[in-house]
C-alpha positions as CSV (number, residue, x, y, z in Angstrom):
1,M,29.1,-11.7,-51.2
2,H,25.5,-12.7,-51.3
3,E,23.1,-10.1,-49.9
4,P,19.9,-11.2,-48.1
5,N,16.5,-10.9,-49.7
6,A,14.4,-7.8,-49.6
7,V,12.1,-9.0,-46.7
8,V,15.1,-9.8,-44.4
9,D,16.7,-6.4,-45.4
10,A,13.5,-4.6,-44.6
11,D,13.2,-6.3,-41.2
12,A,16.9,-5.3,-40.5
13,R,16.0,-1.7,-41.2
14,I,13.1,-1.8,-38.7
15,V,15.4,-3.4,-36.1
16,V,18.1,-0.8,-36.7
17,D,15.5,2.0,-36.3
18,A,14.2,0.4,-33.1
19,C,17.8,0.2,-31.8
20,F,18.4,3.8,-32.8
21,R,15.4,4.8,-30.7
22,V,16.5,2.8,-27.7
23,H,20.1,4.2,-27.9
24,G,18.8,7.7,-28.2
25,A,16.5,7.3,-25.2
26,L,18.9,5.4,-22.9
27,G,22.3,6.3,-24.1
28,P,25.4,4.3,-23.2
29,G,26.2,2.9,-19.8
30,Y,23.5,0.3,-19.0
31,A,23.8,-3.5,-18.9
32,E,23.1,-5.5,-22.1
33,S,19.9,-7.0,-20.4
34,T,18.5,-3.5,-20.0
35,Y,18.9,-2.7,-23.7
36,G,17.5,-6.1,-24.6
37,A,14.3,-5.4,-22.5
38,A,14.0,-1.9,-24.1
39,L,14.5,-3.3,-27.6
40,A,11.8,-6.0,-27.0
41,L,9.4,-3.2,-26.1
42,E,10.3,-1.3,-29.3
43,L,9.9,-4.4,-31.5
44,R,6.5,-5.3,-30.0
45,A,5.4,-1.7,-30.6
46,R,6.3,-2.2,-34.3
47,A,4.5,-5.5,-34.4
48,L,7.7,-7.3,-35.6
49,P,7.7,-10.9,-34.5
50,F,10.7,-12.1,-32.6
51,R,12.0,-14.5,-30.0
52,R,14.5,-13.7,-27.3
53,E,17.2,-16.0,-26.1
54,E,16.6,-18.5,-28.9
55,R,18.7,-21.7,-28.3
56,F,20.5,-23.7,-31.1
57,L,22.4,-26.8,-30.5
58,V,26.0,-27.2,-31.6
59,R,27.0,-30.6,-32.9
60,Y,30.4,-32.1,-33.6
61,R,30.6,-35.7,-35.1
62,N,26.9,-35.9,-34.7
63,E,27.1,-35.3,-30.9
64,I,25.8,-32.3,-29.1
65,V,28.8,-30.4,-27.7
66,G,27.1,-27.1,-26.7
67,E,24.5,-24.6,-27.6
68,H,24.3,-21.0,-28.8
69,V,21.9,-18.6,-27.3
70,L,20.8,-15.8,-29.6
71,D,19.7,-12.5,-28.1
72,F,17.0,-12.0,-30.7
73,L,15.7,-14.0,-33.7
74,V,13.5,-11.8,-35.7
75,R,10.8,-13.4,-37.9
76,D,12.9,-16.6,-38.0
77,H,15.4,-15.0,-40.4
78,L,17.4,-12.3,-38.8
79,V,19.8,-12.7,-35.9
80,V,20.3,-9.8,-33.6
81,E,23.2,-9.9,-31.1
82,L,23.4,-7.1,-28.5
83,K,26.5,-5.9,-26.7
84,A,27.3,-3.2,-24.2
85,V,31.1,-3.0,-24.4
86,D,33.7,-0.3,-24.8
87,R,34.3,-1.4,-28.4
88,L,33.4,-4.3,-30.6
89,A,36.2,-6.9,-31.1
90,P,36.7,-9.5,-33.9
91,I,35.4,-12.2,-31.5
92,H,32.0,-10.5,-31.5
93,H,31.8,-10.7,-35.3
94,A,32.9,-14.3,-35.2
95,Q,30.1,-15.0,-32.6
96,V,27.5,-13.6,-34.9
97,L,28.8,-15.7,-37.8
98,A,28.6,-18.8,-35.6
99,Y,25.0,-17.9,-34.7
100,L,24.2,-17.5,-38.4
101,R,25.6,-20.9,-39.2
102,A,23.8,-22.5,-36.2
103,S,20.5,-21.0,-37.1
104,A,20.9,-21.4,-40.9
105,N,20.3,-17.6,-41.5
106,E,22.1,-15.2,-43.8
107,L,22.0,-11.9,-42.0
108,G,22.9,-10.8,-38.5
109,L,23.0,-7.4,-36.8
110,L,25.7,-6.8,-34.1
111,I,24.6,-3.8,-32.0
112,N,26.8,-2.2,-29.4
113,F,24.7,0.0,-27.2
114,N,27.8,1.5,-25.4
115,A,28.9,3.2,-28.6
116,P,28.8,7.0,-28.0
117,V,27.4,7.6,-31.5
118,F,24.8,5.2,-32.9
119,R,26.2,5.0,-36.4
120,E,29.3,3.4,-34.8
121,A,27.1,0.9,-32.9
122,V,25.7,-1.2,-35.8
123,R,27.4,-3.9,-37.8
124,R,25.8,-6.0,-40.5
125,V,27.1,-9.5,-40.7
126,V,26.3,-11.5,-43.8
127,L,26.9,-15.3,-44.1
128,T,27.9,-16.1,-47.6
129,K,26.4,-19.1,-49.4
130,T,29.9,-20.5,-50.2
131,W,30.6,-21.3,-46.5
132,K,30.1,-25.0,-45.5
133,P,30.8,-26.6,-42.2
134,W,33.4,-29.3,-42.4
135,S,30.8,-31.9,-41.8
136,M,29.0,-30.9,-45.0
137,L,32.0,-31.2,-47.3
138,L,31.9,-34.0,-49.9
139,D,34.7,-36.5,-50.0
140,G,37.7,-34.9,-51.6
141,E,36.1,-31.4,-51.5
142,R,38.4,-28.7,-50.2
143,P,37.0,-26.0,-47.8
144,F,39.1,-23.2,-49.3
C-alpha cells in the first residue's frame, strides 16, 4: 500500500482534529448536513482551504454517465466524506474509493458522526497506485 505524502497526511490530521471537536460538541443524532456545516466552521477557523460539495463527472466509454458529489475536498488533495448512520457499511468505503478515483486523489477520510465514540467514527481510505480504471488498461494488460 502506498501512503500519501506528508502534506496530505498533515491536513488529514487537522481534519480529524476538527471532526473530533465537532463530534465532542454536538454528539451523535444530527443530520449529516448539520455536521457538515459545523465542520466547515472548524476548518475555516483553522484556515484550511476546502470546497464543499465538489462535483466530479463520471465517464464510461468517453460519455458522461453521472457525477460524484464530494462532501469536502480539502486543499485539492484530501477527500472527506461525512456520514450520520448507525454504522459504516462496505458501500461507504467503496463510495470513498470511487470519489478518490474520480478526483485523482490518494487519501480520503470517512467520518461517521453518529458513532458513540469518536475513535470508532474515522476511517482512512487510501487509493493504491496500482489501481487503474478499465479504460486506462493497455491492450492485453490484465487488471488483476
